[in-house]
N, C-alpha and C positions, 0 to 999 in steps of 0.2 A: 355300610353293612351290605355290600354288594355280594350276596350269596346266590348261587345258582339254584334253580328249581330242584336239581338232582340232590344237592347237599341238604336242602331243607326237607326233601322227601325222605332222605335217609334218617334224619333226626326225628321226623314224624313217625316213621316206622318203629324206631327204638322207643319212643314214648308210648305208642300203641301196644308194643309188646310188654310194657310194664303194667298194663291194665290187669286186674285180677281175672281169674278164670270165672266164667259165668256159672251161677249156681244151678241153673236149669238148662238142660240141653235143648237147643233150638235148631231148626233147620239151617239157619244162617246166623252165625255169631257176629255181632257188631265189630268186635276186636279183630277177628280173622278176615272179615270182608274188607274193612278199611286198611288193614295191614297189607293185604294182597293188592288192593287198589293202588296204594302209594308205593309198594315195592316195585311195581312196573315202571313208575316214573323214576324211582331211584336207581333202577338197573340192577336190583337185587334178584337173586334166584327165587323162583316160586316155591312156596312151602306147601301148596295145595297138592294133594295126592290124586284127587279125582278129576282134575282138569285135563282135557284132551287138547293140548295147546297146538299141536301140529295142524290138525284139520281146521279148527276154528280160526286160527291165525290166518290161514290162507283165505278162507271165505271172508273174513273181516277185511283183509288187505284188498281183496277184489272189490268188495263193496265200497271201501273208502276211495279206491282209485277211480271206480266208475262214477261215484258221486262227485269227486273233485273235477273230473273231466266233463261233467254235465254243464253245458253252457246256458241252459234255460233259466236257472235260478239266479239269485242275487250274487254279485261277483265277489264280495268280501265276506261271505258267510264262514268259510273255513280257514281264513288267513291268520287269525290270531289263536294262540293257545289259551284254552280256558283256565288251565292251572298254571298261572305264572308264579314267580317266586313270592310275590306279595300275597297272593291268595293262599299259597301253601304256608306262609308265615302265620296268617290268620288261623288256618287250620291247626298249626302247631301250638299256638297260644291256647286255642280252645281245648285241644286234647290235653295239654298240660294242666289247664284249670280243672278239667274233669278228673284227671289222674290224681291231683292233689286234693280233691274234694273241696274246692274253694267255696262253692255256692251253698253247701250245707252249713257252713259256719257264717257265711255272709247273710243268708236268709234263714235264720233259725225258725223251726216249726214249733208253734206253741202247743201246750198240752190239750187245748180245746180242739185242735185239729186231730191230734193223735188219739184222743179218747172222747169221741162225740157222745153226747147224752143218749142218743137213740140206740147205739150199739157200742159200748165202750171196749168190748173185747175184740172187735173186728180186726184191727191192725195187729194186735198181739197174736191172734190166731193165724192171720195171713203170713206174718213173718215166721211163725213156728212151722207152718206148712212149707215155706220156702227153704228153711233150714233143713227140713227133712229131705229136701230135694225131690219131692214127689214120689219117693220110694215107698214110704209107709202109707197105707190106706186108712181111711177113717173106719172105725168100728161100726157094726150094725146099729147098735143102740144110739151112739152119738150121731150117726148119720140120720137116723129117724128123727131124733130131736132137732137136728138142723132143719130137716124138711118140715116138720110140724110147726116149730116156732118161727121159722123163716129168718132166723138170725144166724149169721155165720160167725 
């Protein structure tokens, strides 16, 4: 199974693209960041719209060349590639396991954890807020009850 790092990275990007869209908008999405990271290794075109690749690539190339030409540090620091095909294969297996939701069936969660005695509605309410997507706000009376009782 002698596959190159480029081929494994292409498969990894395709697995990452099969991940569902995140419910809540974040500054940086795990799916997008990782797909962009491995697309560079796979040689795929960048899908990011806000990256300014021309200027940053020049400065990065200059930094790398000056660091590599530095004779004062250890001699074999930059000689090996950190993302070999074996490492990328492990990343691919991990991403596939996450994509297939393997661990939620392998490690089932008991009802004691989902509905603790102290606040049994906590997780139901939290999931309800996530499904709303943060778009609907809590009403005044229910917000006051949350503050007064201290239970979410």
